N, CA and C atoms as a LAMMPS dump frame, in Angstrom:
ITEM: TIMESTEP
0
ITEM: NUMBER OF ATOMS
201
ITEM: BOX BOUNDS ff ff ff
-5.0000000000000000e+02 5.0000000000000000e+02
-5.0000000000000000e+02 5.0000000000000000e+02
-5.0000000000000000e+02 5.0000000000000000e+02
ITEM: ATOMS id mol type element x y z
1 1 1 N -250.337 371.16 -269.444
2 1 2 C -249.51 370.706 -270.541
3 1 3 C -249.764 371.613 -271.742
4 2 1 N -248.682 372.179 -272.269
5 2 2 C -248.85 373.054 -273.433
6 2 3 C -248.914 372.237 -274.73
7 3 1 N -249.127 372.913 -275.834
8 3 2 C -249.328 372.228 -277.118
9 3 3 C -248.088 371.433 -277.532
10 4 1 N -246.921 372.009 -277.361
11 4 2 C -245.692 371.312 -277.739
12 4 3 C -245.524 370.02 -276.951
13 5 1 N -245.767 370.076 -275.657
14 5 2 C -245.651 368.875 -274.828
15 5 3 C -246.652 367.813 -275.267
16 6 1 N -247.858 368.228 -275.624
17 6 2 C -248.875 367.28 -276.078
18 6 3 C -248.465 366.635 -277.402
19 7 1 N -247.875 367.419 -278.294
20 7 2 C -247.4 366.875 -279.569
21 7 3 C -246.303 365.844 -279.312
22 8 1 N -245.392 366.134 -278.39
23 8 2 C -244.327 365.188 -278.077
24 8 3 C -244.879 363.9 -277.48
25 9 1 N -245.897 364.01 -276.638
26 9 2 C -246.547 362.814 -276.094
27 9 3 C -247.163 362.005 -277.233
28 10 1 N -247.84 362.683 -278.152
29 10 2 C -248.464 361.983 -279.278
30 10 3 C -247.414 361.335 -280.179
31 11 1 N -246.261 361.97 -280.337
32 11 2 C -245.176 361.359 -281.109
33 11 3 C -244.648 360.109 -280.419
34 12 1 N -244.549 360.136 -279.08
35 12 2 C -244.12 358.94 -278.341
36 12 3 C -245.131 357.819 -278.486
37 13 1 N -246.415 358.151 -278.435
38 13 2 C -247.461 357.139 -278.619
39 13 3 C -247.37 356.546 -280.021
40 14 1 N -247.123 357.388 -281.016
41 14 2 C -246.963 356.893 -282.384
42 14 3 C -245.774 355.939 -282.459
43 15 1 N -244.694 356.275 -281.792
44 15 2 C -243.527 355.391 -281.754
45 15 3 C -243.83 354.084 -281.062
46 16 1 N -244.584 354.148 -279.984
47 16 2 C -244.967 352.942 -279.246
48 16 3 C -245.734 351.985 -280.152
49 17 1 N -246.63 352.534 -280.954
50 17 2 C -247.471 351.719 -281.829
51 17 3 C -246.855 351.478 -283.209
52 18 1 N -245.683 352.058 -283.475
53 18 2 C -245.048 351.904 -284.779
54 18 3 C -245.835 352.573 -285.894
55 19 1 N -246.524 353.661 -285.553
56 19 2 C -247.418 354.348 -286.487
57 19 3 C -246.679 355.484 -287.194
58 20 1 N -246.017 355.151 -288.288
59 20 2 C -245.236 356.16 -289.004
60 20 3 C -246.124 357.196 -289.695
61 21 1 N -247.336 356.817 -290.089
62 21 2 C -248.259 357.772 -290.721
63 21 3 C -248.59 358.909 -289.744
64 22 1 N -248.925 358.575 -288.518
65 22 2 C -249.236 359.595 -287.508
66 22 3 C -247.996 360.425 -287.194
67 23 1 N -246.832 359.779 -287.132
68 23 2 C -245.592 360.51 -286.894
69 23 3 C -245.391 361.588 -287.956
70 24 1 N -245.511 361.221 -289.217
71 24 2 C -245.302 362.179 -290.31
72 24 3 C -246.337 363.292 -290.246
73 25 1 N -247.597 362.944 -289.985
74 25 2 C -248.648 363.965 -289.905
75 25 3 C -248.347 364.964 -288.795
76 26 1 N -247.993 364.471 -287.611
77 26 2 C -247.694 365.363 -286.492
78 26 3 C -246.465 366.218 -286.78
79 27 1 N -245.459 365.619 -287.39
80 27 2 C -244.244 366.364 -287.714
81 27 3 C -244.522 367.472 -288.727
82 28 1 N -245.288 367.178 -289.76
83 28 2 C -245.556 368.145 -290.817
84 28 3 C -246.492 369.254 -290.339
85 29 1 N -247.487 368.903 -289.547
86 29 2 C -248.492 369.883 -289.122
87 29 3 C -248.023 370.793 -287.988
88 30 1 N -246.935 370.44 -287.32
89 30 2 C -246.499 371.201 -286.153
90 30 3 C -245.049 371.625 -286.308
91 31 1 N -244.686 372.669 -285.588
92 31 2 C -243.329 373.205 -285.661
93 31 3 C -242.441 372.494 -284.651
94 32 1 N -242.105 371.251 -284.972
95 32 2 C -241.223 370.438 -284.136
96 32 3 C -240.002 370.108 -284.984
97 33 1 N -238.819 370.24 -284.401
98 33 2 C -237.617 369.912 -285.166
99 33 3 C -237.549 368.408 -285.401
100 34 1 N -236.924 368.023 -286.484
101 34 2 C -236.83 366.602 -286.847
102 34 3 C -236.08 365.797 -285.787
103 35 1 N -234.942 366.292 -285.259
104 35 2 C -234.246 365.503 -284.228
105 35 3 C -235.097 365.282 -282.969
106 36 1 N -235.857 366.292 -282.565
107 36 2 C -236.714 366.158 -281.381
108 36 3 C -237.85 365.186 -281.666
109 37 1 N -238.449 365.286 -282.849
110 37 2 C -239.532 364.379 -283.226
111 37 3 C -239.031 362.944 -283.296
112 38 1 N -237.866 362.741 -283.901
113 38 2 C -237.288 361.399 -283.99
114 38 3 C -236.987 360.828 -282.609
115 39 1 N -236.473 361.665 -281.717
116 39 2 C -236.157 361.206 -280.365
117 39 3 C -237.422 360.779 -279.627
118 40 1 N -238.51 361.527 -279.784
119 40 2 C -239.768 361.173 -279.132
120 40 3 C -240.298 359.855 -279.689
121 41 1 N -240.223 359.673 -281.008
122 41 2 C -240.685 358.435 -281.646
123 41 3 C -239.87 357.237 -281.146
124 42 1 N -238.54 357.405 -281.098
125 42 2 C -237.667 356.329 -280.608
126 42 3 C -237.927 356.032 -279.135
127 43 1 N -238.232 357.066 -278.348
128 43 2 C -238.53 356.848 -276.929
129 43 3 C -239.784 355.997 -276.763
130 44 1 N -240.792 356.245 -277.584
131 44 2 C -242.007 355.434 -277.538
132 44 3 C -241.738 353.997 -277.918
133 45 1 N -240.929 353.788 -278.952
134 45 2 C -240.57 352.431 -279.37
135 45 3 C -239.775 351.722 -278.272
136 46 1 N -238.895 352.462 -277.602
137 46 2 C -238.098 351.882 -276.521
138 46 3 C -238.979 351.517 -275.328
139 47 1 N -240.012 352.314 -275.058
140 47 2 C -240.925 351.994 -273.968
141 47 3 C -241.637 350.675 -274.239
142 48 1 N -242.054 350.464 -275.48
143 48 2 C -242.716 349.207 -275.834
144 48 3 C -241.747 348.045 -275.71
145 49 1 N -240.529 348.241 -276.223
146 49 2 C -239.52 347.188 -276.148
147 49 3 C -239.169 346.857 -274.699
148 50 1 N -239.278 347.852 -273.837
149 50 2 C -238.983 347.652 -272.421
150 50 3 C -240.125 347.033 -271.631
151 51 1 N -241.242 346.8 -272.286
152 51 2 C -242.365 346.146 -271.629
153 51 3 C -243.334 347.077 -270.932
154 52 1 N -243.207 348.381 -271.146
155 52 2 C -244.11 349.338 -270.515
156 52 3 C -245.485 349.283 -271.183
157 53 1 N -246.543 349.313 -270.374
158 53 2 C -247.907 349.334 -270.924
159 53 3 C -248.191 350.681 -271.562
160 54 1 N -249.004 350.656 -272.613
161 54 2 C -249.404 351.893 -273.268
162 54 3 C -250.528 352.538 -272.466
163 55 1 N -250.459 353.844 -272.34
164 55 2 C -251.481 354.557 -271.573
165 55 3 C -252.313 355.478 -272.46
166 56 1 N -252.272 355.266 -273.78
167 56 2 C -253.069 356.12 -274.654
168 56 3 C -254.55 355.771 -274.505
169 57 1 N -255.4 356.676 -274.918
170 57 2 C -256.844 356.507 -274.754
171 57 3 C -257.347 355.255 -275.468
172 58 1 N -256.88 355.038 -276.689
173 58 2 C -257.366 353.889 -277.467
174 58 3 C -257.012 352.57 -276.795
175 59 1 N -255.808 352.455 -276.28
176 59 2 C -255.406 351.21 -275.61
177 59 3 C -256.163 351.04 -274.298
178 60 1 N -256.352 352.134 -273.577
179 60 2 C -257.105 352.064 -272.32
180 60 3 C -258.545 351.674 -272.555
181 61 1 N -259.132 352.192 -273.626
182 61 2 C -260.518 351.865 -273.959
183 61 3 C -260.634 350.394 -274.351
184 62 1 N -259.656 349.907 -275.125
185 62 2 C -259.673 348.512 -275.554
186 62 3 C -259.528 347.569 -274.365
187 63 1 N -258.765 347.998 -273.371
188 63 2 C -258.551 347.178 -272.183
189 63 3 C -259.681 347.333 -271.176
190 64 1 N -260.55 348.298 -271.411
191 64 2 C -261.68 348.512 -270.504
192 64 3 C -261.346 349.353 -269.293
193 65 1 N -260.174 349.991 -269.289
194 65 2 C -259.786 350.774 -268.118
195 65 3 C -260.049 352.26 -268.269
196 66 1 N -260.382 352.716 -269.466
197 66 2 C -260.642 354.148 -269.678
198 66 3 C -262.066 354.483 -269.237
199 67 1 N -262.21 355.626 -268.629
200 67 2 C -263.533 356.031 -268.159
201 67 3 C -264.269 356.801 -269.218
């Protein structure tokens, strides 16, 4: 996974958690277009609305499933 793909994953995680502060930080610190960043954020929010479990490290650690 290259850096851009990782940033997009992090933007989706921010959307899943409704974390606008992290979204803005990732958008400002990286060369991602606003429409692409917004789409990733909305995709994360849609995943949560659809009932998908979060697979980020923090959620996995809280659930006890992260190694």
